[in-house]
MARDRENMAR-391534 format. One record per residue: z, y, x of N, C-alpha, C, CB in turn; residue in one letter. Coordinates in steps of 0.1 Angstrom, whole numbers, plus 2048, in hexadecimal, padded with zeros to 3 digits. Glycine has a CB too. Layout:
BEGIN
ZYXZYXZYXZYXa...
END
This chain:
BEGIN
75B7A479D7617AD7947647BA79B76D7A878Dm76A7B97A776D7C57AE7617CD7B37767C27BAl7567C67B774A7CD7BB7447D47AF7407C37C1r7457CE7A37407D57977487E17947417CB78Bq7567E079675E7EC79475B7F779E76D7E8795q7587F37AB7547FC7B57488047B17527F67C2s73E7FD7AB7318037A773480D79C7277F97A3r73D80979274081278774781F78C74A80B77Dr75081E79675682979B74C8337A27618257A5l74382D7A97398357B073083C7A673182D7BAq72F83879A72683E79072C84B78B724834785a73984D78C73F85978773A86578F74E859787f73587078873087B78F73A884796728884786p74788479175188D79675D88579B75589778Cs7638897A676F8827AB77B8847A27738877B9i77A88F79A78589179078588778578389F78Am77A87F78377987577977C86777F76C876772e77C86678C77D85979278B85379077985A7A1r78B84678E79883F78C7A084079A796830788i7AC8437997B58437A57C08397A37BA8517A8m7C28307AC7CD8277AC7D782C7B67C88187B0e7E382E7B17EE8327BA7F98277BA7F48407B6i7FC8227C68068187C881281E7CF80080C7CFl81D8187CD82A81C7D482D8117DE83581F7CAw83A8107E283E8087ED84C8037EB83D8107FBy84E7F67EE85B7F07EE8617EF7FC85B7E27E6i86B7F680086F7F680E8787EB811876803812p8737DF81387B7D38148827D28228737C6813t87E7DB82B8857DC8388917E683887B7E1843h8937EC82C89E7F682B8998048288A77F6838g8A180C82489D81A8208A782482589C81B810d8A38318258AC83B82B8A78498278AD83A83As8B08528298AD8618278A88668358B8869822r8AC86083F8A886484D8A28598558B586A854y89785C85C89185186489A84F870883856869l89C8428738A383E87F8B284088089D84488Bg8B88428748C68458738CD83C8698C9853870a8DA83986C8E28318628E783A8578ED82A869e8E884785A8EC8508508E28508448EE85E856e8E784E8388DE84E82C8D684182B8D585A82Dg8D98378338D182B8338D58228278D3823840a8CC81A8228CE8128168C980481A8C781780Ar8D17FA8168CC7EC8178C37E980C8D87E2817t8B77E380F8AD7E08058B07D27FF89F7E180Ba8BB7D17F88BE7C57F18B67C37E48CD7C47EEn8B87B87DD8B07B67D18B17C17C78B37A87CBf8BD7C57C58C07CF7BB8B97DC7BE8CF7D27B9e8B87E07CB8B27ED7CE8A37EB7CD8B67F17DDy89D7E07D288F7DE7D088B7DE7C188B7D07D7n8937D87B98917D77AB8917E57A589B7CE7A4q89A7EE7A989A7FB7A488D8037A78A68037AAq8888017B387C8087B78708027AF8798067C6i8707F57AD8657EE7A68657F37978667DF7A7a8707F37918717F778386D80678287F7F577Ei87180E78B86D81C78A85E81E78C875824795a85981779584A81879884281378B8468107A4a84780878584180377984180D76E8477F6775d84D81276B84F81B76084782976285D81E75En84782D76F84083A77283183977184483F77Fl82B82D77281D82C77181682977E81783876Bg81D82678881682279580E8157928208207A0y8028147997FA8097978007FC79D7EC80B79Ey8077FE7A880D7F27AE8177F67B98037E97B3g81C7ED7C18247EF7CC81F7E77D88337ED7C9v8207ED7E481D7E57F082B7DF7F48177EE7FBl82B7D27F78377CC7FC8347C880B83B7BF7F4i83B7CE8158377CD8238397BF82883E7D782Bp8347BC8348357AF83A8387B18498277A8839s83F7A884E8437A885D8517A485E8427B6862g8567A186B86379C86D86E7A686986479787Br86B7B28688757BC8648777BD8558727CA86As86F7B584E86E7B683F8727A98398607BA83Ac8777AA82C87979D82486B7988218817A0817e86A78B81E85E78481C85778A80F85F77581Ad84B78F81084579680584278E7F983879D809p83F7817FB83C7787EF8487767E783676B7F4w8537747EE8607717E686577E7E086B76C7F0i8637897E68677967E085F7987D48657A17EAv8517977D58497997C984D7907BE83A7977CDa84F7837C18537797B686077E7AF85576C7BCs8697837B78767877B18757937A888078A7BCs86A79B7A98697A77A18607A57958637B27AAl85A79A79385079878885779A77A84B789788i86379477886979676B86F7A376887478B76As8707AC7738767B977186B7C376E87D7BD77Ds85F7C076F8547C976D8497C476384D7CC77At8417CD75E8377C97538297CA75883A7D1747r8267D575E8187D97628167DA7718147E575Bn8217DB7788207DE7868197D378E82E7E178Cl8107D67978097CC79F8117CB7AD7FB7D07A1r80F7C07B38167BE7C080C7BB7CB8207B27BFf80B7C47D58027C37E080A7BB7EB7FD7D17E5l8067AE7ED80E7A57F58057A08018137997ECv80C79E80C80479B81880178C81A80C79F824a7F578981E7F177C8237F077E8327E377881Dl7F67748397F67758487EE76984E80577584Dr7E276A8507DA75F8577E175B8647CB764859p7E274E8667E87498727F67468707E775387Dg7FD74C86680B74986380C73F857813755860l80073D8518007338467F272D84580473A838m7F172283F7E471B83D7DD7228317E670C83Aq7D07228327C87298277C972281A7B972982Ba7CA71581A7CC70D80D7D97108077CA6FE810a7E471180F7F17148097F17228047FC712814l7EB72C80C7EA7398077E273B7FA7E3742812a7D87337F87D17337EB7DA72F7E07C472A7ECa7E27247E27EB71F7D87F672A7D57F27127DCr7FB7307DF80573B7DD7FF7467D580A7407EAm7F374A7D87EC7557D27EA7527C37DE7577D8t7E57467C07E37427B27F07427AA7DC7357B1a7FA73C7B080773B7A980D7497A68117337B1t80D7527B081375F7AE80B7677A48157677BBl7FE7657A47F576C79B7F876778D7E676B79Fd7FA75A78B7FC75577E80A7597797FB74577Er81475878182175C77D82376A77982B758788l81B77378081C78177D81178577381978978As80A77C76E80077E7637F5788769806784757q7F07857757E578C77A7E97997817DB78F76Fg7F579A7867F97A778C7FA7A679C8077AB787r7F379D7A27F379B7B07E77A27B77F478C7B4l7EA7A97C27E07AE7CB7E47A97D97E07BE7CBl7D97A67E07DC79F7ED7D87A97F97D37937EFi7E17AA8027E07B280E7DE7A981A7EC7BC810n7D27A98207D07A082C7D57A78387C079D82Dl7DE7A18407E47A784B7E179E8577F37A9849v7D97A38617D679B86D7E179C8777C97A0873a7E97A68777F47A88817EF7B188C7F879A886g7F97B88927F57C189D7FF7C28A87F37CF898g80A7BA8A78157BA8B18167AC8B88227BE8ABd8107AA8C481079D8CA81E7978CC80979D8D7p82879F8CE83679A8D083B7948C383F7A58D5e83979B8B883E7968AB83678A8A783C7A18A0e82978A8AA82177E8A68257728AE8127818A8l8297748BB82D7698C383A7638BD83076D8D1a84376C8B884F7678B284C75F8A58587738AEg84176189F83D75A89383474E897835763889d83274C8A482B7408A881C7428A982E73589Fg81774E8A98087508A98057578B780475A89El7FD7508BF7FA7548CC7EB7568CE7FF74A8D7f7E57608C67D77638C77D57728CA7D07608B9l7CB7758D27C87838D57C278A8C97BF7848E1d7BF7968CB7BA79F8C07AD7998BA7B77AD8C5h7A37968C27967918BD7987838B778C78F8C9a7A077A8BC7A376D8B67A976F8A87AB7658BFq7B27788A77B977A89A7AF77E88F7C478489Br7A578689379C78A88979277F88579479788Dy78F77788F78676B88C78E76288378276489Aa79B7608867A375787E7A475D86F7B1756884l7A676A86E7A777086179B76F8597AB77F863s78F77085F78276F858781761853776772861a78475785B78374985678D74684C785740862e79974B84D7A47498437A074E8357B1751848f79A75B83579676082878B75882279176F82Bv78175382A77774B82577C73E81E76D747830d78573782478B72B81F79472E812793724829a79C7388137A573D80879D7417FC7AE74980Dw7927487FE78A74D7F37827417ED77F7577F9d77D7387F577672C7EF77F7247E67707247FAe78B7227EA7947197E37987207D57A17167EBi79A72D7D679E7347CA7927357C07A27437CDl7867377C577A7377BC77872A7B676E73C7C4r77971F7BE7777127B978170D7AE7777087C4a78D7137AE79770F7A57937127967A47167A8s78B71C79478772078677D71578078172D786h77770D78976E7037837736F5787760705789v7806F478A7866E778E77F6E179A7866DE782e77A6E97A37736E47AF77C6E27BB7686ED7B2g7776DB7C577E6D97D17766DF7DC7816CA7D3s77C6E17E87766E87F37776DF80077C6F67F5v76C6DE80776D6D88157696E481E7636CC816n7716E682876F6F28317726ED83F7796FD82Df7686F18487696ED8567676FA85E7606E285Aq7716FF86577070A86E77670887B775717867g77771388377E71289078D71188E77A71F898e7927178847A17188837A670F8777A5726881f79E70D86D7A27068617986FB85E7A4710855f79E6EF85A7966E485579D6E08487956D885Fs7956DF83D79A6DB8307916D182A79B6E8827i7976C682478F6BC81E7956BA80F7906AE825e78C6BD8067906BC7F879B6C57F37956AE7F5g79B6D17F97A46DC7F57A26E07E77A46E77FEg7AD6E17DE7AB6E57D17B86EA7CB7A66D97C8k7B66F27C07C26F77B97C16F27AB7C27077B9l7CC6ED7A67CC6E87987CE6F478E7D76DE796l7D46FF7937D870A78B7D17177917E770C789f7C671C78B7BF7277907C773478E7B172878Ap7C373F7967C974C7937C47527867C675579Fp7CC75B7817C87627757BB76B7777D376B76Fv7BB7727827B077B7857A477378A7B5786790q79977878578C77178978477A79378377077Cq77F77379E7827657A178F7637A97767607AAp79576E7AD7A276E7B47A877C7B47A07687C3r7B477E7B87BA78B7B97B27947C37C878B7BDp7B17A17C17AB7A97CB7B17A97D97AB7B87C6p7A87AA7E37AC7A87F17AB7B67F87A379E7F8l7B67BB7FC7B77C88047B97C58127C37D17FEy7B57CE81B7B67CB8297B47D98317AB7C182Ef7BC7DA83C7BA7E68447B97E28537C67EF842g7B17E985A7B07E78687A67F186E7AB7D986Cg7A87F587A7A08008807967FC88B7A980B885s7977F088F78E7EB89A7807E78947947DF8A1s7777E589D76A7E189876A7D38917607E08A4a7727C98977737BC8907797BE88277B7B2898p7837C788178A7C98747807CF86A7967D2876a7787D886E76E7DE8657647D48617677EA86Ch7607CB86A7567C186675C7B785C7517B9872d7697B385E7707AA8557717B084777E7A785Al7747BD8477757C483A7677C483377A7D383Ca75D7C783B7507C883574B7BB82F7467CC840a74E7B08357497A383075279C82674779A83Cr75F79F82676879681F77279D81577078F829s7757A98167807AF80D77A7B780278A7B7816v7837BB7F977F7C37EE7837D27EF7867BE7E1d78E7D57F77927E27F97967E480779D7E67EFa7917EE80E7947F181B79F7FC81C7887F5824y7AA7FA8237B48048247B580A8327C27FE820l7B88178337BA81D83F7C782583F7AF827843t7CE82584A7DA82E84B7D683C84A7E282B857w7DF8458477DC8538447D785B8507E785A83Dg7CB85B8547C586385E7BF86F8587BB85B867e7BC8798607B588585B7A88818537B188F866p7A488984979988584178C882849796890837p78988A85377D88785B77D87986177C892866a78987586678A86886C78985D862798866874a78F85F85678E85684B77F85584779785A83Fv77886084676A86084276285784C76486E842a76585885975D850863760841860762854871e76C83E85E77083085B76882A84F77F82E859k76983284476282E83875382C83A76583882Ci74D83684173F83584373B82884B73A84184Ba74482585574181985D74280C85574A819869d74D80B84D74F7FF8457447FE83A75D80083Ev74180983473680982A729804830734817824k72680983C7198048437197F684671780D850a7257F184B7267E384E7257DA8417337E0855r72C7DF83772B7D882A71D7D78247357DE820a7167E18267087E18217007D68277017EF823a7037D38346FB7C983B6FE7BB8346FF7C8849q70A7BA82E70D7AD8277097AE81871C7AA828y7037B98147007BB80670C7BE7FD6F87B0801g7167C48027237C67FB7277D47FA72E7BE802r7307D77F07367E47F07457E27EF7317ED7E3t74D7EC7F475B7EB7F47627F77ED7607E9802l76E7F57EA7768017E677F8057F37807FE7DAr7848117F278B8167FE79981C7FA783821805f7A381B8037B08208007B682680D7B98157FAg7C182E80B7C88348167D78318147C5844816v7DE82E81F7EC82B81F7F38378257EF81E827r7FC83E81E80284B82281184B81D7FA85781Cl81885382482585881F82386581883085982Ah82C86980F82B87680983887D8088258747FAv83888A80B84489380983F89F801849897818i84289E7F483D8A97EB84A8AF7E58348A37E0v8498BC7E58548C47DF84D8D07D785E8CA7EAr8558D67CF84F8E17C68498EC7CE8598E67BCe84F8EF7DA8498F97E38468F37F18539057E5t83C8FA7F88388F58058448F680E82D8FD80Ae84C90080D8589028168618F681585E90F814e8648F380886D8E78068688DA80B8708E67F7e85B8D980A8558CC80F8568CB81E8468CB80Ba8538D68268548D58348628D483984D8E183Aw86B8DA83187A8D883587E8CA8338828E282Ch8798C382887C8B58268768AC8318768B0819a86A8B08368648A984186D8AA84E8568AE844a8718B685187A8B885C8878B185B87C8C785Ee88C8B084F8998A984D89789A84F89E8AC83Fq88C89584C88988784D88B88285B87B883848l88688A86588788687389288D87A87A88987Ai89B8948738A689C8798B08948818AC8A586Fs8B188787D8BC87E8848B687688F8C287587Ar8A98788928A387089D8A68768AA89387089Bl8AB86E8B48AD8738C18A186F8CA8BA86E8C7d8A18748D68968728DF8958638E389787A8ECd8A185D8E48A184E8E889A8468DD8AF84A8EBa89D8498D18978418C68888438C589D8468B8a88384F8C88758518C886E84A8D38728618C8v87484B8DF86F8448EB86E8358E98778488F7k87982F8E38798218E086E81D8D788781D8DBd86C8258CC8628228C38548238C986282B8B7a85282D8D184582F8D88428238E184583B8E0l84C81E8E88498128F18468068E985680F8FAs84B8048DD8487F98D483A7FA8CF8527F88C8t8368068CB8288088C681E8068D08278168C0f82180B8DD81780A8E78137FC8EC81C8128F3e81D7F28E981A7E58ED8117DD8E38277DD8EFr80F7E38D78077DD8CD7F97DD8D080A7E38BFm7F17D38CC7E37D48CD7DB7D88C17DE7C68D2d7E37DE8B77DD7E38AB7D67F08AE7E77E58A0s7C97F18AB7C17FD8AD7C68088A47B27FB8ABv7C98048977CF80E88E7DC8148937D1807881g7E580C8997F181289E7EE81B8AA7FA8068A3q7E58188B27E18218BD7DC82E8B87D881B8C7q7D482E8AD7CE83A8A77DA8428A17C483689Cr7E483C89B7EF8448967F684B8A27F983A890m7F88458AD7FE84B8B97F68578BE8008418C4l7E98558BE7E08608C37DF86C8BA7D385A8C5q7E486B8AE7E38778A57EC8838A97E7873897l7F78808AF80188B8B37FB8948BD80E8858B8r7FD8A18BB7F78AB8C48008AE8D07F48B78BCk80D8AB8CF8168AE8D98228A58D981A8BD8D9g82A8A78E383689E8E48428A38DC83A89D8F2a8418AF8D684C8B48CE84C8AF8C084B8C38CEg8568B58B98588B18AB8558BD8A18668AB8A9r8518C88A684E8D389E8428D189584C8E08A7a8408D988B8358D78828288D88898368E1876r8278E189381A8E38998168D78A281A8F08A2e8208CF8A681D8C38AE8198B78A58298BF8B6d81E8B789881D8AC8908148AD88482A8A888Bl8108BA8808068BC8757F88BA87B8088CA86Fe7F28AE8797E68AA8807DA8AE8787E689B882v7DC8B286B7D18B68627D98BE8577C88AA85Cs7D28C78507DA8CE8457E28C583D7D08D683Dp7EF8C783D7F98C08357FB8B18397F58C1827n7F48AD8447F689F8497FF89F8557E889984Cl80A89985481589A85E81888D8648228A0857w81888C87181A87F87982987D87C81287F885a83288487684088287A84687487784888C873g84186E86C84686086984385787483F85B85Bv83885987B83585088683D851892827852889g84685B89384F85C89E85885089F85886989Dl85B84A89486483E89385E83288C87184288Dk85683488285182987A84482487F85082E86Cr84281788083581188482C81187883780488Ag82080E87A81680D86F81281B86A81C805863g81281C85D80F82985781983485C80F829847a81483D86381D84786A81B85586681C846878g81385885B810865857814867848801869859t81787484581B87883881488483382B87A837a81088582780C89182181889A81D80288F815l8188A68228248AF81F81F8BC81982B8B282Dv8258BF80D8218CC8078268CD7F98128CD808g8218D77F28248D97E481A8D17DB8248E87DFn81C8CF7CE8138C77C68048CB7C88178C87B8p8018D87C87F38DC7C97ED8D77D67F38EC7C9d7F58D87E17F08D47EE7EE8C57EF7F98D97F9q7F88BE7EA7F78AF7EA7EB8AA7E28048A87E6i7E98B07D67DE8AD7CE7D18B07D57DE8B47C0e7D08BB7DC7C48BF7E37C08B57EE7C58CD7E9a7CB8B17F57C88A78007C489A7FB7D58A6809r7CA8957F07C68887EA7B88897E57D08847DFl7B58947DE7A78967D979D8967E57A68A37D1r7A289B7F079989C7FC79588D80079F8A3808e79F88580179D8778047948707F97AA86F806y7978747EC79086E7E17818717E27968737D4q77E87D7E67708817E87698797F276F8907EBa7708737FB76A86A80576785C800773869812l76C8597F476A84C7EE7778447ED7608457F6g78284A7F078F8437EF7948447E079984A7F8v7978387DB79D8387CD7AA8317CC7938317C4d7AF82C7D87BD8257D87C582D7E27BC8167DBs7D28307DE7DB8367E77E882E7E67DE8457E3f7EC8297F27F98227F380382B7FA7F78147FCv80C8307F281583B7F68248367F78148467ECl82B83E7FE83A83B80084184880483D83080As84E8498038568548068648518078548607FDg86B85881087A85581388385E80B87C856822y88D85980488F84B8018868477F589E8487FDp88283B7F48778377EC8798377DD8738297F0h8868367D98898367CB8878457C58978317C8l88D84E7CC88C85C7C787E8617C98968657CFe87885E7D486A8647D686085E7CD8668617E5e8628517C885984C7BE8598557B285D83D7BAa8658597AD8668627A286086F7A587486379Ey8638757B085F8837B48508837B48658877C1r84987A7BB83B87B7BC8348797AE8368707C5f83986F7A683386D79983587979083A861793a84187F79084388B78783B89778B85288E788e8398997988328A579D8228A379D8378A97AAl81E89679F80F8947A180888C79780D88E7AFl80F88379080887A78780188177C811870781f80788C7767FF89376B7F289877080889E766p7F189C77C7E58A17827DA8977837E78A7790r7DE88A7837D487F7857D38777787D8876790f7D887C76D7D78757607DF86875F7C987275Eg7EA8677687F285B7687FF85F7617F5856776i80385775781085A75081984E75080D85D742g82685074C83084574C82C83B74283D84B749p83082F74482D82473B83582672E831816741r82F82272383682271683782F70F84481E719g83083971482F84670D822847706831852717v82384A6F981784B6F180F8576F581A84C6E2l8018566F57F98626F97FC86E6F07EA85E6F7p7FD8796F77FF8866F080E8886EC7F78866E4g81787F6F08258816EC82D8816F98298766E2r83588C6FA83E88D70584C88F6FF83A89870Fk8548856FF8628876F986C88770486587B6EFi87289270687D89471088889C70987889A71Dt89489870B89F89F7058A58A970F8AA895701g8AD8B270A8B48BB7138BE8B471B8BC8C670Bp8BF8B77288C88AF7318D68B372F8C38B1740f8DF8A972E8ED8AB72C8F18AA71E8F18B8732g8E88AC7148EB8AB7068DE8A66FF8F08B8701s8E08A16F38D589D6EA8D68A66DE8D688E6E6i8CB8AD6DB8CB8B66D08C38B06C48C58C46D3a8C78B36B88BF8AD6AD8B28B56AB8C88AE6A0a8A78AE6AB89A8B56A98938AC69F8928B66B6t8868B069D87E8A869487B89B6998718B0690a87C8996A787988C6AD8858846B087188F6BAk8918896AD89D8816AF8A58806A28A68866BAt8AC87569F8B38746938C087C6938B6865690s8C587F6878D18876868DD87F68D8D488A678s8DC87268D8E686A6938E886D6A28E485B691a8DD8726A88DD8756B68E18836B98CF8736BCa8E588B6AF8E88996B18F589C6B98EA89F6A4a8FF8946B990B8976C19078976D091688D6BEp90E8A06D790A8A16E590E8956ED9118AD6EBs9068926F790988770090988C70E8FE87C6FFa91488C71491689372190F88A72C925895725v
END
């Protein structure tokens, strides 16, 4: 089904007509107005996660990424807790090969997809921090983890596909052995929920080419993203497959460019040199090629715009403290749209976005950018925009006389 969708997208003659999926982010590790500071920090409890999920659902976001790792709450439990609070929002949830059995992962996938009525997306995460993985009981090097991940996906996929015909699976591999594996309750989506995956090494690109539905990259300059897409496409062609592509980015959008860059500077204004040095030492020990590419983007050791703007409107300041996706698009709505369209022209149709703090920025991005992409809030009839004067309700042809008294 996804490959058919991919072919349909490629048939459109103009990027302006191409479907764009925009996902937001649930910060289960906590949220803040300032990177690396307790000032303005928020605990990401259930109520706060729920607020963001409801906002994203109502605003029209395609879904939300729920992060994975020891600094985060468990993504499967978080997603399950948010099902009843949302109607259309999809949940991009991590599968961690090596931390769970493929057969159990298939059962979890089918259950969450059924309970959410087909709103599950799967994010395959091979891991990139040997120290964290050791704490989780996984002692494999980079190459072994990708071999494990490839085998995991094969077994997981076979079990899910067989569940639709009440079949069972026998699987024998280097890492997994399964005899008579089956699911009594298949997933809603046919043949299974879409599989997303990101990685920058050659083994990662080969895994994407042979096994996944959508390849994700962190926000690198367009030329670098184009190289990645070309390599994955070429590898996929050898397997007779086509993929979709996505980019993971932070966003800082304001009505003027000056306001946006001021907001970017404010985001890192509480970072001291010790915090940046500590983060750098953590990132350098990782064997993730993607993380090393993030580190290499910075042009200098400073924090000025000229040190951190690595491509027009692409700012590496988030990566001074945050691991993983370390770049943000910074600018006014015209600039942000232009940069997203630039990625879209390369073949990207999924954007996984975030901004600090995540509740307010979910609204800001949607209000300033969604109309440009033909995305509207849920529950609004086409062609109708009903908003009242703020601070009071006036009687109009669209409101009843009973609503005429002012409401402060």
